[in-house]
N, C-alpha and C positions, 0 to 999 in steps of 0.2 A: 465491523465485520468480523470481529473476533471475540469470542467469549472470554478468553483469558484477560485481555486488557480491560474488559468492561467491569470487572469486579475482582477482588482478590481471589487467588486460587486457593482451594482447600488443601491444606498440608497433606502430602502423601497422595494427592489425587493427580492423575495425569490429565491436564486440561488440553486434550487433543483437538478435536474438531477441526483439523486442518482442512478436511474436505468440506467443511461447512463455512469456509472463509471465502466470501465472494469478493469480486473485484471492485465494487463500488458501494457508495454510501447507502444505496437503496436497501441493501440486505443486512445492515448492521443490526437492526432490531429483530428482524425476522430470524436471523441466524442465531440470535440469543436463544430463541425458542428451540430451533432445530438442534443447535449444538448441545444445549444442556439436556435436551431430551435424549440425545444419542450417547455421547461419550463424555460429557462433562463429569458424570459421576461413575462412569463404567469401571475404572480401575479399582474402586473400592466397593464394587457391587456386592461382593460377597459380604462386605461389611455393612453396606448401606444402600440397598437397591432402591430404585425409583418406582414410579407408578406405571401401571398399565391401564387398560380400559377397566378391568376389575382387579387384575393382578399383574405384576411384572415379574417375569421369570428370567433368572440369570443362569445361563448354561455354560458349562466348560466340559466338553466331551459328554460323558454319561452323567455327570453331576449337575444338578440344578437346584436352585433355591428361589423362593418367591416371597412376595409380600403383598398384602392387599393395598389397593389404591386408597381405601378409606383411612388406613393408618397414617399415610403421609398427608392426606387432606385434613384430617383431624389435627395433626401436629401443625400444619401450615397455618390453619385458621385459628387455632386456640393455644398452641404451644404444648398441648397435652400429648404425652407419649404413652400409647396403649401397649398391651402385652406383645402384639406382633412386632411393633417397632422397637420395643425395649431390648430385644435380643441383639440389635444392631448398634445401639447407642454407645456400647463400650468401645466401638471403633472410631468414634467421632467425638470431638470436644464441643464445648458450648458454642464457640465461634463458628465452627463448621456447620453445626445444626442451624444456627441463625442464618447463615448464608443459604442453606437449603431452603429455609422458609422464604427468604428474599427471592430466590430464583423461581420458586413455585408461584409466587403471587405478583411479581413485577409485571405491570401491564406493558404491552408492546403496541405502540401507536400505529398499527397498520390495519386497514380494513380488508375485507374478503377479496375485493377486486384487486387491490395492490398485491396481496399475497398470491392469489391465483395467477395473476399476470406474470409475476416473477417466476413462479414455480413451473410455468409452461415454457419458459425460455430455454435455449440450449444449456446455458450455464446452470439454471435452476434444476433442470432434469438431471444433469450430470451430478450435481450435489446430492440429489435424492437417490440416484443409483448407488453412489458410494456409501451414503448413509444407510441405505437399505441392506447392505451387507452385514451391518452390525445390529441395527434395530429391525427386528423381523416380526412377522406375524407367527401364529402358531404353526407347528410342523416345519419350522425353519424356512418359511416362505419370505422372499425378499420384501422388505417393508416399504418399497418405493411408493406404491399407490396408497397404502394405509397412512404413511406419514403425510403425504400430500393432502389427502382427504382430511386428516385431523387438523392440520394447520388452517386449511380453508374454512372448515366448519367452526373452529374455535374463533377465527377472526370475524365470522358472521354472527356469532352468538352474542346475546345481550351482555354477558359477562366480559366478553372481549378476549383478545389474544394474550393469554397467560400460559405459562408452562403447565400449570395444573389443569387448565381447561383443554389444552392440546391433548394431554394424556387421557382426559375424560372422553374426548371425541375420537380417540383411536378406534377404528372400526374392527375391533377384534376383542374377544374376551380377555386376551392376554397379549402382552408385548414380550417378545423373547429377545434377550440380549446375548449375542455371541461373544462371550468374554475372551475366548481364545483369539478371535479376529481382532478384538479391540486391543489386546496385548501386543499383537503384531504391529499394529499402527503405533502403539505406545513406544515400541522399540525404534521405529522410524523417527518418531518425535525426539526421542532421547539422542539419536545420532545427530539430528539437525541441531539440537541444543549444544551438543559437544563440539560440533564443527564450528558453530557460530561463536561459542565461548572462546575457543582457542584462537580463532581468527581475530576476534575483537581484542583479546588480550595482547596479541601480537601488534595490532595497529596502535593501540593505546601506548604500549611500551615504546614502540618505534617513534611515535610522535613525541613522547617525552624526551627520548634520547636525542632526537633531531633538534628539539628546542634548546637543549643544553649545549649543542655544538654549533648551531647556526650563527651567522653574524648577528650581533645585537641590533635592536631597532633604534638605538641611539636616542634621538630626541623626538621620535615619532610618538604622538599621543594616541593611545589605543582607543580613546573615547571620541576621536574626531570622526571616523568613518561612519559610525551608526547614526550620526546626526544628519538632518537634511542639509542639502547643499544650498547655494546662494542663488540659483536660477529660479525665476518664476516661470510658470508654464500654463498652458491652456489645454483643456481636454476636448477633443472633437470625436464624434462618432460617424463613421462612414459605413455605407451598406454596399457590400460587394455581391456581384451577380456573375458567377462563372457559368455561362450558358452551356459550355461544352460538357459540364457535369450536372447541369440543372441544380445548381447549389447556390443558394442565397444566404449570406451570413454577414453579421455586423462585425466591426472592429473598432475598438477605442484607440485613438491616437493621442498620446501625451506629447505636446509640442512645446519645447522650451522657447521662451520669448527672446530669441536671438536671430540675427539675420545671416549668420554664417552656416556653412555645412556642418551638420552634427551627425555622429554615428548613430546607428539604429539598433535597438534591442527588441526582439519579438518574444512574447511570453505565450506559451501554450499550456492551457489548463488540463487537468486530469479528467478521467471518466466521471461523469456525474457532477462536475463543477461547471463554472462559467467564467466569463472574463472579469468578474469582480473578485475572484478568489485570490488573485495576486495583485490587486490594485495597490496594496501597500508598497509593493516592490516597484511597480510602474511609477508611482508618484515620487518615490525616493530617487530612482535613477534619473527621472526627468529633472529633479532639483539639482542634479549634477551635470546637466547639459546633454543628456542622451535623449534622442527621440525614442519613444517607446510605443510599440504597436501590439495590441492585445486582441487577437481574433477570437471569435466564439465558434467552436466546432459544432455544427448543428446536429450531427448524428450521435454525439457522445457527450452532450452537455446535460445540465440539470433539467432543461426542458424535455429532453428525451426520456429521462426517468419519470418526469411528471406525466408524460404521455403514456408510458408503460403502466404506471399506477392507475391512470384514469381509463385504461382500456383502449387507448387510441394508438398504441404501438404494441407490437408482438415480441420485441426483443430489447435487451439492454442496450445493445449496439450492434451495428452491422459489421461484418468482416471488412466491408469496403472502407471503414474508418481507418484501417491501417494504411490505406492508399490515400484517402481523401484528406486526412489531417496534414501530412506533409505538403500535399498539393494545395491545401488552403493557404499555407504560408507562402508557397512559391507564387500563387496567384496574388496574394496580398502584396508581395514585393513588386510584382509587375505593375499592379495598379498604383502603388505609391510612386513608382518610376514615372508613370504617365501623369499623375497629379503634380509631381515636382516640375514637370515641364509645362503644364497647362493651367494650374491653379496658383494664383498669387500667394495664397496662404502657405503653400508648401514650396514654392519656387526658391531655390538657393538655400534650402534649410535641411535637406536630407542627403546624407552621404550613403548612397545605396550600394557602395562597394565595400563598406566596412560594417558588417552586420553580425550581431550575436543573437543566439537563441537560448532561452531558458525554458525548461518544461518540467512538469511534475507528473509522475506516474505514467499514464498514457501519453502525457505531454513530454515526459522524459524519453520515451520511445520516439516520439515525433522529432525531438531535437537530435537524437542520434541518427535517425534516418536521414535527416537533412545534412548531417555532418559527413555522410558517406557510407553508412552501414546499410546493406541491402537485406531484404527479407530472405531468410535462409529456409527454404521449404524442405530441404533434406533434413535439417535439424528438427523442424516441426514434425516431419513424418516419424522421426525417431522417438520423439518425446510425447507424442499425442496419440490417443487421449491419455492424460496423466492417470497413473494408478492411484487408488486411495492412499497408498503408502507414501506417495510423494507429497510432502507437506509444503507445497508452494501454490497458494491459491491463484497467483497471477497467471499460472499456466492455463487456467480455465479461459482467461481472456485471450492469451497468446494463441491457443489452439484454434480459436475461431478463424484465424487466418488461413487454415487449411481449406476453408470453403472458397477461397479466392482462386481464380484461374492461375495456375502455376507458371507464370511468365516472368520476365525480368521487367521490373518497374523502375522508372527513372525518378527517384524521390530525393536525391541529393541536390544541393544547390551551391555552386562555387562562390556565391556572394556571401555565404555564411563563413565567418572566420573563426568562431569559437562557440562552444555550447556548454551549458550547465544542465545536467540531468539529475533531478531530485527524485529519489525513490523510483527510478525507471524500471519498467518491465522490459527485459531484453534477452534473457538467458537462452530462449529457444526461438523467438521470433527473429532475433538477429544472430546470437550465438558467437562463438569464438571466431569463426571464419569471416564473418561480416564486421565485427567490432575491430578486428585487427587491420581492416582496410582504412579506418579513419586516419586522416593525416593532420587534422587541425587540432588545436588544444581542446581538451575535454576535462571538465570537473564533474565527478559523480558525488552525490550527497546521499548518505544512507542513514537510516534510523535503526538503532540496535534492537528495538522492540517492534519493528515493522512486521506485522503478521499478515499483511496483504501481499506485499512484494518483499519477501524476507531478505535481509541484508546479505547473507552469505551467497545464496544462489543468484540473486538479482543485481547486486552491486559489487560486493567484495571480489568474488571470483571473476565476474566480467571485467572489473578494473584491471586484473592481471592479464587479460587478453588484449588490452589496448597496447598498440605499438607506437603511438604518437609520442614524441619526446616530451611534450608538455602535457602532463596529465596529473590530476589531483584527486585523491579520495578523501572526502570529509566524512567523519563519523560523528553523528549526534548521539551520544550515549544516553539512552532513555527516550530517544525520539521515536515517534510512531509514524505511520503512513500519513497522518493528518496534522502533524505538528506544525508544518510550515504553511498550511492552507489558511488563508484569511476567511473571515465570515462573509457570507453573501446573502442578500435578501431573497435570493432565488433558490436556496438549498431545497432539494426535493424531500430530504429526510433529515431531521435534526440529528446531529452526531453527539452521542453521549460524551460527557467530559472524560469519563474513564477511557474512552477510545481515543480521544484527542491526545490524552497524556498530559503530563505536567508542563506548565509554563509555555504555552504556544507563543506568547509574546516574545519570549527569549529565543525560541527557535526561529521566529520570523526576523528578529534582530540579527541573528547569525546570517540569515540569507542576505539581508541588506549589506552587512559588513563584509561578506565574501564576494557578492556579485559585483560590487563597485570596483575593487582593485583588480578583479579578474577581467572584467570587460574594459577597464581603463588600460590594462596591460596588453590584452590580446585583440581588442577591437579598436580602441582609440589610439593605440601605440604610444601610450604614456608609460614608458618603462620605469619611471620613478615609483610607480605603484607596485611593481613586482615584489618589493621587499615585504609587502603585506601578505603575500602568498607563501607564507612560511609557518613552520610549526611554532616558532617563537611568537608570532602574532596570534596564532590560534590559541596558544597556551595563555597569552595575556588577556584575551577576551573571554576565555572559557569560564563558565559559571555553573554552579549547582542550581537546579537539579538536572541540568542537561550538559555535562562536561563535553568538551569538543576535542577532537583529534584530527590531524591532517598528516597524510603521507603522500609522497610523490612517486614511490615505487613500493612494491610488495611482492614477496616471494612466498608462495604457499607450496612447500615441498610435498610432492606426491599428489598435487591437485589434478583432477581429471582434465584431459586435453580437450574434451568437448562437454557441452551441457547435457550430460546423460541423466542428471538428477539422481545419480547414484551416490552413496556415501563417499566422501573425499577424505583421504588421510592427510592430516597436517602434522608435521613433526612437532614433538612436544615443545611447548614454549616455556622457557625458563622465565616465567613472568614475574612481575612485581606483585606484591600483595594486592589483593583485590581492591583494597581501599585506595591504592596508588594508581591502579589502572581503571578506575571508575567502575569496578565491580562487574558482575555478570551482565550479559546482554539481555537476559530475561530476569524478571523478578525472582527472588530466591525460591519462591514456591515452585518454579518451573524446573528447578535443578534438583538433582538427587531424587529422581522419580522412584517411587516405591510401587511394587506390584503386589 
């Protein structure tokens, strides 16, 4: 969903496209075309303009420069630089030009139905509106309709959906790029980078300092926890039918082969995923004696995206999913209670008063809602619709909730004793007022290069709003929005390796090694495991290329009191050298942006 992680950024180029970042895997490939068409090359437009239908014109006030599409097409297909392109080559090195060729010719595996279905959703329309402010038709006309048409036409063409073909299909003799507007967005991006860099440097430094002063782990073997436990288990699938909501959905139950009461962990998948996405975690926890239940949320799973792509659905997800997802889990718990009383398979084996929930992305929201955070419509009214300058793609999803009746929904569940929220979306749908009401233990997990639910506005700052005494912020340096998601045979769209990021196996190992002691401590009440919830342990298991940090408290001086999405001032961090705090939260190409 983000052009920057999909390929190395060009030095000196602002890889913006924040408004082209969509909330689910369905748009990853599509947004490569949209993003690179719009602002991927904008900041060096004066140096290296891109293509238009016949010409691409870069305007800055009264000044304009243009280049023929044929010049870039010739270079993309043959590597030959003609006279029109030669004037710009001085601003780009060989590696940058090779990347340009790659962007222009890389096929994007989406057909016309899939592209058009997505672009006609509320999120797709909002992306195009924002993009159209920068990528315009002649006479400064917003490019909304032209961009949509060119994407659909290119996807339907025999050549397929490539950036070069998208530019060829643009229904205007020229594409006009508003450089001044793109630079405004670039400034917002720079502020987000600076905020995130400073906050991550603070977290990494604090974690290192805590590791040096915390009690030692003595004889604890840091290699023990990631290994499977000694319990055998069986997997059963049940079908749930909540007639009050006309909602039928499956859930996989991982049941340890013991006859005693065992605590229960529920896993909530993200938007566009399914109940297989965290099977690796379910199997691991079951091997340590936890009963694990993994429901499938039918309105926001991979099947929903497949229906969208196939023309059988009109939206990525319904606003009702903000209500239905927590209710799915509450209903699941009710049904498991009934089964534990009526079905010999489950009788005497489920402790339904000791429950933990772990969720990723949309599932992270789900876990926090069950923990006691209510939907904050006042905050949503304040932050929605998000401006193109607000570089937080997850707001596109969160703002859908404004279409719900604004009443008080009972989404929390007192049976839930602790939650883990991985890459949660929460800054506006919940906000400070709601997150501060959570009373049970919370662990938030953030990826430093998550460009879908960015770490600073969606995890780091919300962590400071938590008032529960038992809270943990885990930072996976170099982790993306997809690092912890396991492979599933039902994925609607293949996720490029560049988007997943380095070593997803290591990120998933971290989730196993953190979830077990956390749930043992706060759900199973095995306090001996609490010593693993320390910076010392985190430091011991941390590995390249995804160094790990953990803090139990964090002070961001000058941070905004509410999720206004405005720049937040963080006091200067007297940080360790970047090599000692695991470096920048973004690849070095994203820092020191040049205009």
